[in-house]
N, C-alpha and C positions, 0 to 999 in steps of 0.2 A: 743401415746394415746391422744385422743381428750379431750379437756377441757369440763368440765360439765358446762351447762348453766342453769340458774334458772330464772323463770319468776318473774314478779313484785310481784304477790300475795305471792309466796313462800318467797321472801326476806323480805317482810313486816311482814309476819307471824313469821318468825325467829327472826326478830328484836323485835317484840312485846313480844315474849317469854322472852327476856332479860329485856326489859325496863318496861313492865307492869306486867308480871307474876313473876319477881324477880329471874328467873333462871340465873345461871352463864353462861358466854360465853362458857366455856369449856364443861358444860353439854349440851347446845344446839348444839354445833358443833359436839359432839360425837353422840347425839341422831339423828341428821339430816345428819350425814356423810358429813359435810362440813368442810373446813379448818377454824380454829379460826380466822386467819387474814382476811379472806373474811368476816366473820361475823362482826368483828370490823370495817371494811371498810363500810359495809352496815349500821351499827349503826351510824357511823359518817355522812354518806350521808343522812340518814333518819332524824337525828337531825338537819342537816343544811337545807334540802329541804322539809321536811315533806312528805306529801302524793304525792307530785310531784317528789319525788326521783324515780330513776330507770325507766326513760321513755324508751319506745320501748325495744330493746334488749340490749341497752348499759347502761352505768351508767350515772348518772346526771352530774358528773364531765366531762366525755367525751363529752356529748352533749353541755355543756356550753363552753368547750374549742373549739369545732368545730364552734359554733356560733361566738365566739370571733375571730377566725381565718378568718371566712367568712366576718365579719364586717371590720376587718383590711384590707383585700384585696379590699373590696368595697371602703373603705376610700382612699386607695392608688390610685385606678382608678379615683375616683372623684377629687382628688388633681391633677392628671395628666391632666384631662379634664379642670380643672380650669386654670392651667398654659397655656394650649393651647389656651384657650379663651382669656386670658390676652395678649398673644403674638399676636393673631389675631386682637384684639381691637387696640393694638399699631400699627399694620401694616395698619389698616383702617384709623387711624388718620393721618399717614404720607401720605397716598394716597390722602386723602381729602384736605389736606392743600396745 
């Protein structure tokens, strides 16, 4: 069975029912036919990231984890390039003297 996917507007509307309209998580989850754990996760993401939560089709947490992973990889590559340049500079000094 395929997982249900919900767009950003739906998630924000569900979260606002809990936060602004004062409905309970169990009421909203039954009304909208979603799992209450999903709604709790959406609420915590919305409270942490505000309107920028739920970018694209993924979650905010996933997007930030992906960005961190990409930056770590770039950092590693730059460190390797720097080490190579340091070795090359040492090689040129020996050759010129």
